[in-house]
C-alpha positions in Angstrom: 20.7 12.4 3.4 17.7 11.4 1.4 16.3 14.4 -0.6 12.8 15.0 -2.1 13.1 14.9 -5.9 9.5 15.2 -7.2 5.9 15.0 -6.1 3.4 13.3 -8.5 -0.3 13.9 -8.0 -3.3 12.5 -9.7 -7.0 12.8 -8.6 -6.0 14.4 -5.3 -8.3 17.3 -4.2 -8.0 20.0 -6.9 -5.5 18.1 -9.0 -7.7 16.1 -11.4 -5.0 15.5 -14.0 -1.6 14.0 -13.5 0.7 16.7 -12.2 4.4 16.5 -11.3 6.1 19.1 -9.2 9.9 19.0 -9.4 11.6 19.7 -6.1 15.1 21.2 -6.5 17.9 21.1 -3.9 17.7 24.1 -1.5 14.8 26.3 -0.7 11.6 25.9 -2.9 8.6 28.1 -2.7 5.0 27.7 -3.8 3.3 30.9 -4.8 0.0 31.7 -6.5 -3.4 33.3 -6.0 -6.0 32.1 -3.5 -7.6 28.8 -4.5 -5.0 27.6 -7.0 -4.0 24.6 -4.9 -1.0 25.6 -2.8 -2.3 24.0 0.3 -3.4 20.9 -1.6 0.3 20.4 -2.7 1.4 20.5 1.0 -1.5 18.1 2.0 -0.5 15.7 -0.8 3.0 15.6 0.6 1.6 15.0 4.1 -0.7 12.2 2.8 2.1 10.3 1.0 4.2 10.6 4.1 1.6 8.8 6.1 -1.0 11.3 7.3 -4.3 9.5 7.8 -6.5 12.1 9.5 -9.0 13.7 7.1 -9.5 16.6 9.5 -5.8 17.4 9.4 -6.1 17.6 5.6 -9.2 20.0 5.7 -11.7 17.2 5.0 -14.6 15.5 6.7 -13.6 12.0 5.6 -10.9 10.4 3.5 -13.2 10.5 0.4 -12.6 14.3 0.5 -9.1 13.8 -0.8 -10.4 12.5 -4.1 -11.2 15.0 -6.9 -15.0 15.5 -6.7 -15.5 16.9 -10.1 -16.8 20.2 -11.5 -19.3 21.3 -14.2 -16.6 20.8 -16.8 -14.8 17.7 -15.4 -16.0 14.3 -14.1 -15.1 13.2 -10.6 -12.2 10.7 -10.1 -12.5 7.3 -8.4 -9.0 7.3 -6.9 -6.4 9.7 -5.6 -2.8 8.9 -6.0 0.3 10.7 -4.8 3.9 9.5 -5.3 7.0 11.1 -3.7 10.3 10.4 -5.5 13.4 10.5 -3.2 17.0 10.9 -4.2 19.0 8.3 -2.4 22.3 8.6 -4.3 24.2 9.0 -1.0 22.7 5.6 0.1 21.6 6.9 3.5 18.0 5.7 3.3 16.4 3.1 5.4 18.1 -0.3 5.7 17.1 -2.6 3.0 16.8 0.2 0.4 20.3 1.6 0.5 21.3 -0.1 -2.7 18.8 2.0 -4.7 19.6 5.5 -6.0 16.0 6.5 -6.0 13.1 5.6 -3.7 9.4 6.0 -4.4 6.7 6.3 -1.8 3.2 5.9 -3.1 -0.2 6.5 -1.5 -3.6 5.7 -3.1 
């Protein structure tokens, strides 16, 4: 079975800088105080997997997924999310089964 390996985020919602979340085999948890970006991680995962509804990602329009800036940081022009998949078992979609890793990218 294809397994999630890492989630790379840049300019998506509260993630202005490049951020990489390593996803280990088994159960992974995301914990932290309110407002630290837990929901934004889940929404980044949904977006890279094909979600196109801004309302389902707590936004009014798709421009709301791009980091809008703060007093200390400038806004970004693009949001990017990449999902790295472990395909060492070669059970991915036909045409990709010769690759040990697959990357899905949304921008």
